[in-house]
C-alpha angles and dihedrals in degrees: 000000000000126000129240112202119202133174127205135187127221111207122181128192127217091272094057096255121139128228112245128178122219112199135178104234133164095348100318146057119269128189119213145146115269113271140067148184128357113231117226092251096047137091119223098258092044090053091049091050091049093048092050091050093047095045103033109011092234132125120240107229103176138005135192123189111251108169143346121198108267099177134061112275124173113218111267094226102025110057092188094056137076119225127231109186123185121194125199132188102238133203112199140194118220138027115295118235132168113259098195129060089227092056135087129186121217133186106210138171108244091250091061099050116116098192119187104207122072097231091046088053090051091050089048088056090051089052092049090052094043092242133134099067134306112335111192113192103218101072108117123071112270092250094052115111096014 
């Protein structure tokens, strides 16, 4: 079984809401945390920085590890692969904006997230319970999400 490695960023605004991406993908809307796949030549932080630039056109200024998958999870889109997903708390510079016409950005309290992927849903539960490490609220730039 091969591995799929993905990195995601958790960005909070000053009101304690989390940045979530809604994207039209394979015939339907999905809701996920910003981030994506790690290319063979990339490190984890480099992949996260690239994904944030591609998806949101913002620079990642600081990261702190939040959670790494610690249970078996088959890849959502590749049935023959196992998923390793790493989540970081991310502090950004710049105002987030969607870069694709089939994409929307939402700032949501953890209780209102409707995340598509199983590991995202698990991380959403950790956020709702305040678990997974220290989670300061003032991490996004003050203009983000307005």
